[in-house]
C-alpha positions as CSV (number, residue, x, y, z in Angstrom):
1,M,-162.9,15.2,23.5
2,A,-163.9,16.1,19.9
3,D,-160.5,15.0,18.8
4,A,-160.9,11.7,20.6
5,K,-164.2,11.1,18.9
6,K,-162.8,12.2,15.7
7,D,-159.9,9.7,16.1
8,E,-162.3,7.0,17.2
9,F,-164.5,7.7,14.2
10,L,-161.5,7.6,11.8
11,D,-160.4,4.4,13.5
12,D,-163.8,3.0,12.9
13,I,-163.7,4.0,9.3
14,E,-160.2,2.5,8.9
15,A,-161.4,-0.7,10.6
16,A,-164.4,-0.9,8.4
17,E,-162.3,-0.3,5.3
18,A,-159.8,-2.8,6.5
19,E,-162.5,-5.3,7.1
20,A,-164.1,-4.6,3.7
21,F,-160.7,-4.9,2.1
22,A,-160.1,-8.2,4.0
23,D,-163.5,-9.5,2.9
24,E,-162.7,-8.4,-0.7
25,M,-159.3,-10.1,-0.6
26,E,-160.9,-13.3,0.9
27,E,-163.5,-13.3,-1.9
28,I,-160.7,-12.8,-4.5
29,D,-158.7,-15.6,-2.8
30,N,-161.8,-17.9,-2.9
31,E,-162.3,-17.0,-6.6
32,A,-158.7,-17.6,-7.4
33,I,-158.8,-21.0,-5.5
34,E,-162.0,-21.9,-7.4
35,L,-160.4,-20.9,-10.7
36,D,-157.3,-22.9,-9.9
37,S,-159.3,-25.9,-9.0
38,L,-161.4,-25.5,-12.3
39,R,-158.2,-25.3,-14.3
40,A,-156.8,-28.4,-12.6
41,E,-160.1,-30.3,-13.3
42,R,-160.0,-29.1,-16.9
43,D,-156.4,-30.3,-17.3
44,E,-157.3,-33.6,-15.8
45,Y,-160.2,-34.0,-18.2
46,K,-158.0,-33.0,-21.1
47,D,-155.4,-35.6,-20.0
48,R,-158.0,-38.3,-19.8
49,F,-159.4,-37.3,-23.2
50,M,-155.9,-37.5,-24.8
51,R,-155.2,-40.9,-23.2
52,A,-158.6,-42.2,-24.4
53,L,-157.9,-40.9,-27.9
54,A,-154.5,-42.6,-27.9
55,D,-156.0,-45.8,-26.6
56,A,-158.7,-45.7,-29.3
57,E,-156.0,-45.1,-32.0
58,N,-153.9,-48.0,-30.6
59,A,-156.9,-50.3,-30.6
60,R,-157.7,-49.3,-34.2
61,K,-154.1,-50.1,-35.2
62,R,-154.1,-53.4,-33.4
63,A,-157.5,-54.4,-35.0
64,D,-156.1,-53.4,-38.4
65,K,-153.0,-55.5,-37.8
66,D,-155.1,-58.5,-36.6
67,R,-157.4,-58.2,-39.6
68,R,-154.4,-58.2,-42.0
69,E,-152.8,-61.2,-40.3
70,A,-156.1,-63.1,-40.3
71,Q,-156.5,-62.3,-44.0
72,Q,-152.9,-63.5,-44.8
73,Y,-152.6,-66.4,-42.4
74,G,-156.2,-67.4,-41.6
75,G,-156.1,-70.3,-44.0
76,S,-152.8,-71.7,-42.8
77,K,-154.5,-74.6,-40.9
78,L,-156.5,-75.5,-44.1
79,A,-153.3,-75.2,-46.2
80,R,-151.4,-77.4,-43.7
81,D,-154.2,-80.0,-43.9
82,L,-154.2,-80.0,-47.7
83,L,-150.5,-80.9,-47.9
84,P,-151.1,-84.7,-47.6
85,V,-153.7,-84.3,-50.4
86,Y,-151.0,-82.7,-52.6
87,D,-148.6,-85.5,-51.7
88,N,-151.2,-88.2,-52.6
89,L,-152.0,-86.5,-55.9
90,S,-148.2,-86.3,-56.7
91,R,-147.9,-90.1,-56.0
92,A,-151.0,-90.7,-58.2
93,L,-149.4,-88.8,-61.1
94,N,-146.1,-90.7,-60.7
95,A,-148.1,-94.0,-60.7
96,A,-150.0,-92.9,-63.8
97,R,-146.7,-92.6,-65.6
98,D,-146.1,-96.3,-65.1
99,A,-147.7,-98.4,-67.9
100,E,-149.1,-101.0,-65.5
101,A,-150.6,-98.6,-62.9
102,G,-154.3,-98.8,-63.9
103,E,-155.9,-100.3,-60.8
104,A,-153.3,-98.7,-58.4
105,L,-154.0,-95.2,-60.0
106,I,-157.7,-95.5,-59.4
107,E,-157.2,-96.6,-55.8
108,G,-154.8,-93.8,-55.2
109,V,-157.1,-91.2,-56.6
110,E,-160.0,-92.6,-54.6
111,L,-157.9,-92.4,-51.4
112,T,-156.9,-88.8,-52.3
113,L,-160.5,-87.8,-52.8
114,R,-161.4,-89.4,-49.4
115,E,-158.5,-87.5,-47.7
116,L,-159.7,-84.2,-49.3
117,T,-163.2,-84.8,-48.1
118,N,-161.9,-85.4,-44.6
119,V,-160.0,-82.2,-44.7
120,F,-163.1,-80.3,-45.9
121,S,-165.2,-81.7,-43.0
122,R,-162.5,-80.9,-40.4
123,H,-162.8,-77.3,-41.6
124,G,-166.6,-77.1,-41.7
125,M,-167.0,-77.7,-45.4
126,T,-169.9,-79.9,-46.6
127,T,-170.7,-81.0,-50.1
128,I,-174.0,-80.2,-51.8
129,K,-174.7,-83.3,-53.9
130,P,-177.9,-82.9,-55.9
131,E,-179.3,-85.9,-57.6
132,V,-181.0,-86.2,-61.0
133,G,-184.8,-85.7,-60.3
134,D,-184.3,-83.4,-57.3
135,K,-186.2,-80.1,-57.4
136,F,-184.0,-77.1,-58.3
137,D,-183.2,-74.9,-55.3
138,P,-181.8,-71.5,-56.3
139,K,-180.3,-71.1,-52.8
140,Q,-178.0,-74.1,-53.4
141,H,-178.0,-74.7,-57.2
142,E,-176.9,-72.7,-60.2
143,A,-178.7,-73.5,-63.4
144,M,-176.1,-73.9,-66.2
145,F,-178.8,-74.7,-68.8
146,E,-182.4,-75.5,-69.3
147,A,-183.7,-78.2,-71.6
148,P,-187.1,-79.8,-72.3
149,V,-186.6,-83.5,-71.3
150,P,-189.6,-85.8,-71.8
151,G,-190.7,-87.6,-68.6
152,T,-189.6,-84.7,-66.3
153,K,-191.3,-81.8,-64.7
154,A,-190.3,-78.2,-65.1
155,G,-187.7,-77.3,-62.4
156,E,-186.3,-80.8,-61.9
157,I,-182.6,-81.4,-62.1
158,I,-181.7,-83.3,-65.2
159,Q,-177.9,-83.2,-65.0
160,V,-175.3,-82.4,-62.3
161,S,-172.2,-80.7,-63.8
162,A,-170.4,-79.9,-60.5
163,E,-171.1,-80.4,-56.8
164,G,-171.5,-77.4,-54.6
165,F,-169.9,-76.6,-51.2
166,M,-171.0,-74.9,-48.0
167,L,-168.7,-73.5,-45.3
168,Y,-170.7,-74.0,-42.1
169,D,-173.9,-72.1,-43.0
170,R,-172.5,-70.0,-45.9
171,L,-172.6,-71.0,-49.5
172,L,-169.1,-71.2,-51.0
173,R,-170.1,-72.5,-54.5
174,P,-173.5,-73.6,-55.7
175,A,-173.9,-77.0,-57.3
176,Q,-174.0,-76.5,-61.1
177,V,-176.9,-78.3,-62.6
178,G,-179.0,-78.6,-65.7
179,V,-182.8,-78.0,-65.2
180,S,-185.8,-79.3,-67.1
181,S,-187.9,-76.8,-68.8
182,M,-190.6,-79.3,-69.9
183,P,-194.0,-77.6,-70.0
184,G,-196.5,-79.1,-67.6
């Protein structure tokens, strides 16, 4: 009977050890599964990151190409619209070479200027046309000189050298003017 109890006791120890070993193996298997799943998740995030990085680089290259093309060819519509103005000026020069072209030349130049003004307005350009006697505005005018002119107030425009131009709401070139410096 002692041997049977001894065998039973050894069997119990072996069963307990086997159970502990199985529990330990199950725990190791669970850790291995969790580790594998974490590795797969890491690899997925790394793949997503690399794709996002490549997309960002492609977008940067595309934007750089678009910027270069806009810089090179952005004015092509304006250039195309200016071709008739060139043609009209060429005709005016050819007419000027004829001795009897006085009136026709003036009319041709006036038509050419009108065509150029139309092209400007189609492209958002407006002319800044100050008049003698207007108040000097440093946001739209550039003072080319100052002179004391009797009968004027300081800061009045006394001469217009060149008209200015706006492109939509941006100043392209200020009007070039002379300004009175007459003391009050």
